[in-house]
N, C-alpha and C positions, 0 to 999 in steps of 0.2 A: 847458507841463508840468501835466500832470495825475496823478491817482492812479496810474493803471497805468505811466506813464512814471516817475515818479519812485521806484517800486517797483521797477521791473524796473533802472534804472539802479544802485540799491543793492545788488541783488542781483549785476548783472554786475562792479561793481567790489569787490565783497566776493568774488566767483569769480577773476578774475584776480587777485586779490592773494592767493590760496591757492596758485595755481599755483608748481610749481618754475620756475625761470629766468626769471620774471616780476621785472625789478629796478626796471622805472616805468611809470608808464599816464596817457597822455596821452589829456586829455577833450576832445572835439572835438565841434563843431557840424555835423549832416549838413546842406547846404544853404548857401546865403549868408551866415546869420547863425550867430552860436552859441546863441541864442532868444531867443526874444519872451518869455516869462516864465510866469508863471502862467496857466493857461485861464480866460480871465475868465468863462464859464459857470461854473466851479468857486467861482471868488470869489463871484459872485452868490448862488449856491445856499446858500454857508457863510451870506451875510449874511442870506437869507431864511431859512435855517435857524433862526438863531439869535433873530431875530425872534419867530420862530411858536413858541418853545419846543421845538424839536424836535431830537434829536441830530444833530449832522454829525462829519465828520472835519475838524478845522481844517486850513486850507491851510498854515498855519506847522510843524505837526506832521508833514502830511506832507513837505514841504520838508527837515525836520530827518533825516528816514528817508535821505536822499540824503547833505546835509551830512555826516551822522555816518559813514556809510561812508569817504565822502572822508577825513574828520579821523582817522580811526582804520587806515586802509589803512598797511602796513608797509612800504612803499616810496615812493619820493618821487611826487608828481603834480604834473602839469603840464597848466593850461587855457588852451585856446588858443580867444581871444574875438574872434571875426569878426562885425563891424557893429554888432551890435546884444546886447546883456545887461542889460535893466532890471528893477527890481524882483526878485522871486523870481531869476532867473536871474543879477545880481549877487549874488545871499547865495549861490548855488550854488557860485559861483568863490570865496568867501572862505576856504574850510578848504585849498584845495590851496596845495602849498607854494610853488607859481611861477603866473604869468599873464602871457600873452603878449597883448597889446591892439593891435586894430587901431589905426590912428590916425586914423580918422574914426569911430571906434565910441560908442555911444550907452550908455552905462554908467554906470547908479547908480540908487539908490531913489528911487521916485517916491512912496511911499504916502501921506506925508503930505496929497499932492495929492486923493485919491483916499477921505479920509475915515477912514484906520486910520495905522498907522504898520509899519514893516518889522520883523516879528517871526519871520524863518526865520533869526537869527542874525545880523542886520547889524548891533546894538546891544550886542553880547557882543564879535563877532570882530571887528569894524572898528577899535575904540579901540587892540586890541592890535596891529593892525597900522602905523596911520597915529596914535596918539594922541588922545587925548578931543577936542581942539579941532576939528581937522580931521575925525573923525568926526561930531561935530554938525553941522559945516557943511554935510556931506554929506548927512545924515538928515533934519534940519530944515528945511533948503532944498527939498529934494525935486528938486533939478536936476543933469542929469548931469554928471559928472566930465570935465572937459577929458582927454584922453588924455595930452597933455605934463604935464599938472598931476600927473595919477595917476602918472605917471613918477618927476616929482621928489619926489611925498612917499613913495614906495617901494611905493605900492600893487600896482603892477604891475612886472613883470622888465623888460619891453622892449615897444616899440611898432613898428610896421611898417604897410607896406599891408595891406589885407585880403586880397588874394589868396596874401599870404605868411605868412598867422597860423600854417594848420597845419601846415606843412612848417617853419615855425619853433620850433614846439611841439614837433612831432616830434625834430627835431634836438636840442633842448633834453634831453629826455629821453632820447635814445639817449646823451649825453655823460654824464647821471648815472648811466646804466644802465653803464657803464665803469668806474665805480667800484667798490671795496671794498664790497658789499652788507653785511654785517656792522657794517663802520665808518660806514655812511651811515646803515643803521636806529638806532645807537647815538646817534650823533651828533644825528639827529632828535629823539629823545625827550628827549636833555638840552635841545636849543633848544625844541622846546615846551611844556617843563616849567619852562623859565628861570626867569619871574617869579613861579613857585609858592611858591619859598622864600627865604628871605633871602642874602643873596651866598655867607655861608658855608657854608651847608647846599648850596646849589647847586655850588661846587667839589667838596664830598665827595662829591656826589651822581655830578658830571662823572668822579670816579677809578672810583668804583664801575662804573662803564658801560663805562668803557676796561679796566680791568683783565683782564677776560675775553678782552677781543681779542689778549693776547700771546700766548695759548697757541695761536692758530688757525693753519691752514693759510694762510689769505689774509695773516696779518700777517707771515708768513717768506717769502711769496710778494711780499709788495709791495718789499720791502726788498731780497730778491734781485733783483729786476728793475730797481730804482732800479739797483745795483749794477754790472751785470753789461750794464745797457742793453738787456735786451730788453723788450716789453711784457706786463706780468702777465697771470695767468691765474688770476681768482678764482672760489672756487668756491663761498663764502657758507658757508665752514666752518675 
């Protein structure tokens, strides 16, 4: 992952997220792995520039461009992680709603073994996913996370053999796309902000997000379909 790739990835996510009819995004790696991580020459240049007192684009800041795009998407996001996603590649997967991991993947942050620490979002997003104690274990040991343990701690949604990852991730995205898009969008907003407020405020916010849906076509269609026994035709309105 270098500056061009991360910038282009953020643009691509923002572009498809704005398209009518897109109801889920699947982020997959071309080839046998998800990603080998940040470009090593970029990382060396960041260090050399910092030591020489030159201006440079922080690698963590570049990565944040892409992770912010994923986190800001209005539709559910699924990442398929084949075989390898170390360091920055691991952090790139964290803002997604769902992660499908191959059961032999090298998956984790190794930066403490390289003279730094993960600063592309891991210290902030990982505790929200797995709790502070597990996040410290993953970040401070610099060891890859065993895929079975990643599933057990809730870091990933499912594990499977590497050749099946892309298809499983696409299938999960397809299943999400079948649901009422406005309901999914409002639910994600409620869930993503669940820990930002005391419980009473969160419950009130939940109702505020739900109330407008009663007036939508999709609400009427969803209940009519359940009553009549036909597949719903959601239109996002």
